[in-house]
C-alpha positions in Angstrom: 121.1 153.8 175.5 124.2 151.5 175.4 127.7 152.9 175.9 128.9 154.0 172.5 132.6 153.6 173.0 134.3 151.7 170.2 136.7 149.6 172.3 136.0 146.0 173.2 134.5 144.9 169.9 134.5 141.3 168.7 135.7 141.8 165.1 135.0 139.0 162.7 132.8 137.0 165.0 129.4 135.6 164.0 127.3 136.9 166.8 123.6 136.7 165.7 121.6 133.6 164.7 121.2 132.4 161.2 117.7 131.3 160.3 117.0 129.1 157.3 113.7 130.2 155.7 113.6 127.0 153.7 113.4 124.9 156.8 110.1 122.9 156.7 110.1 122.6 160.5 108.3 125.9 161.1 108.2 125.4 164.9 112.0 125.4 165.0 112.1 128.5 162.9 109.6 130.3 165.1 111.6 129.3 168.3 114.8 130.7 166.8 113.1 133.9 165.7 111.4 134.5 169.0 114.6 134.1 170.9 116.5 136.4 168.5 113.8 139.2 168.6 113.7 139.1 172.4 117.5 139.0 173.0 119.1 141.5 170.6 116.4 142.2 168.0 118.7 140.9 165.3 119.2 137.8 163.2 120.2 136.7 159.7 118.1 134.9 157.1 119.3 132.5 154.3 117.4 130.7 151.6 115.2 133.8 151.5 113.9 133.4 148.0 115.3 136.7 146.6 116.8 135.9 143.2 120.5 136.3 142.6 119.9 138.3 139.4 117.7 140.9 141.3 120.5 141.3 143.9 123.4 141.4 141.4 121.6 143.9 139.1 120.8 146.2 142.1 124.4 145.9 143.5 125.9 146.9 140.1 123.7 150.0 140.1 124.4 150.8 143.7 128.2 150.8 143.1 127.7 152.8 139.9 125.8 155.5 141.7 128.5 156.1 144.3 131.1 156.2 141.5 129.4 159.2 139.9 131.0 162.6 140.3 129.7 164.6 143.2 129.0 167.6 141.0 126.7 167.8 139.2 125.4 164.2 139.4 124.9 163.7 143.1 124.5 167.3 144.1 121.3 167.6 141.9 119.7 164.9 144.1 120.4 166.6 147.6 117.6 166.3 150.1 116.6 169.4 152.0 114.5 170.6 155.0 111.2 170.2 153.0 112.0 166.8 151.4 113.6 164.0 153.5 114.3 161.8 150.4 117.3 162.2 148.2 121.1 162.2 148.4 122.9 163.2 151.6 126.5 163.3 152.7 125.9 165.2 156.0 123.5 162.9 157.9 123.1 163.3 161.7 122.2 160.8 164.3 121.4 162.2 167.7 123.1 165.5 166.8 126.3 163.7 165.7 127.4 163.7 162.0 127.8 160.3 160.4 130.8 159.5 158.2 128.9 158.3 155.1 127.0 159.3 152.0 123.5 157.9 151.2 120.6 157.9 148.7 117.1 157.5 150.2 114.2 156.5 147.8 110.9 155.3 149.2 107.4 154.1 148.4 105.8 156.9 146.3 102.7 158.6 147.7 100.7 157.2 144.8 102.1 153.7 145.3 102.6 153.7 141.6 106.2 153.6 140.3 105.2 154.4 136.8 104.1 158.0 137.6 106.7 160.7 137.2 108.5 161.3 140.5 107.3 164.9 140.7 103.7 164.1 140.0 101.5 165.6 142.7 100.0 162.2 143.4 103.4 161.1 144.7 103.4 163.6 147.5 103.8 162.1 151.0 105.2 163.0 154.4 108.8 162.1 153.4 108.5 164.1 150.2 109.3 163.1 146.6 111.8 160.6 145.2 114.9 161.8 143.4 116.2 159.2 141.0 119.6 159.5 139.1 119.4 160.6 135.5 118.6 157.5 133.4 121.0 158.6 130.7 123.8 158.7 133.2 122.8 155.4 134.9 120.8 153.3 132.4 118.8 150.6 134.1 119.1 152.1 137.6 115.4 152.7 138.1 114.2 149.2 137.0 116.9 147.5 139.0 116.1 149.6 142.0 112.3 148.9 141.8 112.8 145.2 141.3 115.0 145.0 144.4 112.6 147.2 146.4 109.6 145.0 145.6 111.6 141.9 146.5 112.3 143.5 149.9 108.6 144.2 150.3 107.8 140.5 149.8 110.6 139.3 152.1 109.6 141.8 154.8 106.0 140.7 154.8 107.1 137.1 155.0 109.3 137.7 158.0 106.6 139.8 159.6 104.2 136.9 159.5 106.8 134.6 161.1 107.5 137.2 163.8 103.8 137.4 164.7 103.5 133.6 164.7 106.6 133.4 167.0 104.5 135.1 169.7 102.0 132.3 169.6 99.5 134.3 167.5 98.0 132.7 164.3 97.0 136.0 162.9 97.8 139.7 163.2 94.0 140.6 163.4 93.5 141.7 166.9 91.5 144.1 169.0 93.4 147.2 169.8 93.3 148.6 173.3 90.7 151.1 172.1 88.4 148.2 171.2 88.7 148.6 167.4 89.8 145.7 165.3 93.1 146.1 163.3 95.2 143.8 161.1 98.8 144.8 161.4 100.0 142.7 158.4 97.3 144.1 156.1 98.1 147.6 157.2 101.8 147.1 156.6 101.3 145.6 153.2 98.7 148.1 151.9 99.9 151.3 153.7 103.6 150.9 154.4 105.9 154.0 153.9 109.1 152.1 153.5 112.4 153.6 152.4 115.4 152.0 150.8 118.7 153.6 151.7 121.8 153.0 149.7 125.0 153.5 151.9 128.6 154.2 151.2 131.0 154.5 154.1 134.3 155.9 152.9 137.6 155.1 154.8 138.4 157.4 157.6 141.8 157.6 159.2 141.4 157.8 163.0 144.1 160.4 163.7 143.3 163.3 161.4 143.8 166.9 162.4 140.0 167.4 162.1 139.3 164.6 164.6 141.9 165.9 167.0 140.3 169.3 166.9 136.7 168.0 167.3 135.8 168.2 171.0 132.6 168.7 173.0 133.0 170.0 176.5 136.7 169.3 176.4 136.2 165.6 175.5 137.3 164.2 172.2 134.5 163.2 170.0 134.3 159.7 168.5 133.5 159.2 164.9 131.1 156.6 163.5 129.9 155.6 160.0 126.5 155.5 161.6 126.1 156.4 165.3 124.4 154.1 167.7 120.6 154.1 167.1 117.5 152.0 166.8 115.3 152.1 163.7 111.9 153.7 164.0 109.9 151.3 161.9 108.7 147.7 162.0 111.9 146.0 160.8 114.9 146.6 158.6 116.4 144.3 156.0 120.2 145.0 155.7 122.3 143.8 152.9 125.8 143.7 154.3 129.2 144.2 152.9 131.2 141.0 153.5 134.5 142.7 152.8 134.2 145.4 155.5 133.1 144.1 158.9 132.2 147.3 160.7 128.5 146.8 161.4 127.7 146.0 165.1 124.7 145.1 167.2 124.4 145.5 170.9 123.8 142.6 173.2 122.1 143.8 176.4 122.1 142.1 179.8 124.7 141.1 182.3 127.1 140.2 179.5 126.3 143.3 177.5 128.7 144.4 174.7 128.8 145.6 171.1 129.3 142.6 168.7 130.6 142.7 165.2 128.4 140.9 162.6 130.0 138.6 160.0 127.3 138.1 157.4 126.6 134.5 156.4 127.0 133.9 152.6 123.9 135.1 150.6 122.2 136.3 153.7 120.3 139.4 154.8 120.5 140.8 158.4 117.2 141.6 160.0 116.8 144.3 162.7 113.6 144.7 164.6 112.4 148.3 165.0 110.7 150.5 167.6 107.2 149.8 166.3 107.7 146.0 166.6 108.8 146.5 170.2 105.7 148.6 170.9 103.2 146.4 169.1 104.6 143.3 170.8 104.3 144.9 174.2 108.1 144.5 174.7 108.1 140.8 173.7 110.5 142.0 171.0 113.2 144.6 171.6 114.3 147.1 169.0 117.9 146.4 167.9 120.6 148.9 168.9 123.0 149.0 166.0 126.0 151.1 164.7 128.6 151.2 162.0 132.3 151.9 162.9 134.7 153.7 160.6 137.5 151.8 158.8 140.8 153.5 158.0 141.3 151.6 154.7 138.2 149.9 153.4 135.1 151.3 151.7 131.8 149.8 153.0 128.7 149.5 150.8 125.4 148.4 152.3 121.6 148.7 151.8 118.9 149.2 154.4 115.3 148.5 153.5 113.3 150.1 156.3 109.8 148.4 156.4 107.8 151.2 158.0 104.1 151.5 158.9 101.9 153.9 157.0 102.0 157.6 158.1 98.3 157.3 159.3 98.8 154.1 161.1 98.3 154.0 164.9 100.5 151.4 166.4 98.9 149.9 169.6 100.2 147.1 171.8 98.7 143.8 170.7 95.7 143.1 172.9 96.3 139.3 173.5 99.8 140.2 174.8 98.4 143.1 176.9 95.8 140.8 178.4 98.6 138.4 179.4 101.1 140.9 180.8 99.4 144.3 181.1 100.0 147.3 178.8 103.6 148.5 178.7 103.0 151.2 176.1 100.4 153.7 175.0 99.5 154.1 171.3 101.9 155.7 168.9 100.9 157.6 165.7 103.7 156.6 163.3 103.3 159.7 161.1 104.1 161.8 164.2 107.0 159.6 165.2 108.4 159.8 161.8 108.0 163.6 161.6 109.9 164.1 164.8 112.7 161.9 163.5 112.8 163.9 160.3 112.9 167.2 162.2 116.0 166.0 164.1 117.7 164.4 161.1 117.1 167.1 158.5 117.7 170.2 160.5 120.0 168.9 163.3 117.7 170.6 165.8 118.5 168.2 168.7 114.9 166.9 168.6 114.7 163.4 170.0 112.1 160.7 170.2 112.3 157.1 171.1 109.9 154.2 171.8 110.7 154.7 175.5 108.6 158.0 175.3 105.5 155.8 174.9 106.0 153.6 177.9 103.0 153.7 180.2 105.1 155.1 183.1 107.0 157.7 181.0 106.5 161.3 181.7 107.2 162.3 178.1 104.9 164.8 176.5 105.1 163.1 173.1 101.8 161.1 173.4 99.9 164.4 174.1 101.9 166.4 171.5 101.0 163.9 168.8 97.3 164.6 169.3 97.8 168.3 168.4 100.0 167.3 165.5 97.4 164.9 164.0 94.7 167.5 164.3 96.7 169.9 162.2 99.1 168.0 160.0 98.4 166.9 156.4 100.2 163.6 156.2 100.0 163.6 152.4 102.2 166.7 152.2 106.0 166.7 152.5 107.1 167.4 156.1 108.7 170.8 156.5 110.5 171.6 159.7 109.6 175.3 159.8 106.0 174.8 158.7 105.4 172.2 161.4 107.3 173.8 164.1 104.2 175.4 165.6 102.6 172.0 166.0 105.6 170.6 167.8 106.2 173.4 170.2 104.7 174.2 173.6 101.6 176.4 173.6 102.9 178.1 176.8 106.4 179.1 175.7 108.6 179.1 172.6 110.6 176.0 173.3 110.2 172.5 171.9 108.6 169.8 173.8 111.3 167.3 172.7 114.1 165.9 174.8 117.6 167.2 174.2 120.1 164.4 174.8 
């Protein structure tokens, strides 16, 4: 994990490539994309085809939601240990509280937005969606769904380009177990994507609370979003051009955290853990974070394009044949469940794509077998109910890393 200290940033600097999706020279686009995914796992796209009206309607509703009173409007939408979707203002990343408030809404279990949110058909591992009251925010639901569907289409388009950038004409490949799979079709038909609306309030650096917050005698740093990688395939981030606090990490001999200045009418793309695993480390998952600002509010949106809960992500065989397998297979439902256990209950549970490296001594690949034998991936994940499937059979301690 990169050093998380906040000093040495490059505020206001454009630090990641901008890719024009209207460029008719596809070979040039693929070359740009391959380099970006291999170096930092981040790039921006312009001329992406998402209509201005879809974006502006959504942005209006986004801001309107965060202007609602906390009680009762937002409080009625709180997520809880048995439902990972909903409103939150106490999110944790690696056991560290983030300085933000969010609303998470994702693909319903039925894949049918017209069903009532609490319909049993909408049950899934991440739980049920909680939308704001339509009388309080008229037009919110339709604007949200239109934006979500536009993000689905853009994510699928970018995914195809990512695969082509590896020299592959198709995502239909033989897995390491000999079975044929089509990644793009699985993503399109089974994805479990979540759209997160973010608000990062201002935070003064020298408050009494911060001065009192220590861990082992060392003063804690505060972030809007602590350093992390995203667990899914890719993330589409709509940035706030007025508050430049989002950073990506550049690894290597010249490693440093770099502040992103979004290009006009662009989206920032971040590759996730599953793209790193599937590409056999041809891509890297982007390390990213959001700093706090003492004066400005920051509003942003993450569309996390995630595999289906039942999807087994396996390194692409043509890439394995060329360079040897660097990872073992990962069950995304298990990976997501462990992430949820750590985020929802602040249990200190940790999982990362590194746990699936061939040479890793992590117990996650074995633990996921027991989990899949017993878990019902159509039911909302509950930390307490699933604890017995994520604990050692020999002693009452979790198998997860505490970091």
